[in-house]
N, C-alpha and C positions, 0 to 999 in steps of 0.2 A: 274264806271260800276255798274249797278244795279243787285243785286242777285235776281234771280227768285225763287218764292216759289216752293216747291216740293209737288206733289199730291200723296198720298199713296193709296187712294181709290177714285174711281169715279164710282158710282153705280146708275143707273136709277131705281126708285121704283114707284109702283102705288100709295102707300100711304106714308104719311110723315114718315121719319125715326125717331126713338125714340132715345133720348140720356139718358143713365143711368150712374150711378156711375162706372159701369164696362166698359163703352165706348159706341160708337154708334152701333146701329143694324139696319138692313134694312129688311123690310117686303115686300112680294109680289114683288120680283125683276122683272124688265121689260127688256127683250132683244128682244122680238118679239111682233108685233101688228098684230092681226087677225081681219078682219072686220066681222061684224055680217053676217049671212047667206044671200047671194044675195045682199049685200051692194055694191054699185058702188063707184068708185073713181071719183072725189075727195071726201074726207070725213073729218070730224072734229075729231081730236085726243083730247080726254079729258085731262084736266090738270094732270100733274104727278110731281114727285119730283126727285131731284138728291141728293144723299148723297156723299159729298166730305170730305175727311180727308186730311188737308193741314198742312204742316210743313215748317220750314225755312222761316217764315214770318219776314221781317225786315221793320219796319215802316208801313206806310199806303199803302195798296195794293188794286187795283181796279180789279174786276172780272166780268165776265158774262158767260153765257152758250149759245152757238149757236147751232141751229138745222139745219143740212144741208142734202139735197138730193144729192146722188151721181148718176151722169148720165154718159153715155158712154164717151162723149167728154167734159163734164163740170160738175160743181157743182153749186147748187143754194141754198141759204139760205131760209128756210121756216119759221123760227121763232127764237126768242132770248129772254132770260130772261132780266130783268132790270139790269143795271149796279149796283153793290154794292161794298162798301168799307169795308175792315177789317183792323183794327189797330193791327199790329204785336207787339210782346213783345220782339223782338230781342233775342229770345232763339231758336237756331236751332233745339232743341230736343222737343220743345213744339208742341203738336198735336192740331190743331183747327178743330173740326167737323163743317161742314156747311150743312144746309138743304136748298136747292134751289128749289123754285116752278117754274115749267114751265107752262105757260098759255096754254090754248087750242090753237091748231094750225091746219091749213088746210093742209092736206096731199094731194098733187096733184095726186099721183099714187102709185102703189105698187113699192117696190124697197128697196134699201139699204140706210139707213139714218145714219148720224153720229152726235153725240152730242160732242161738243168741249168746253172744259173749257179754257177760254181765260183770260190772264192777260197782260195788256200793249201790246196788239196785238200779244202776243206770245201764241201759243197753248200749254197748260201744260198737258192736258190729253184728251183722246177720248174714247167714247163708241159707239159701233155699234148696231143699231136697224134694224131688218128685218121686213118690212111691207109686209104682204101677203094679 
């Protein structure tokens, strides 16, 4: 049985998070997207970053972030990060900060979108973005 990593923080940010000796920090946190005045959908969402703080890493773990549009009767994926691997140090107390870049993505409409942090097809964390 494989032990899944634990996600302590999963924060979307407009600019890349900084890592300091005191720990990670996020700047310009993103939870809502507003189009420019009179912009029409679909529109392109500029690149942004995710700050994830992960613990309980055992061995090599593969991750990705998926960007989903929630619709009334279904959900549709609109974008995804590249898959990436992290080599854990088998210390359940070690915290591993991750800065994940999300490429520009085409948003088909206004609505509720979800970012999902996925490892081995298991969703470890989610964040909700409201697109207006």
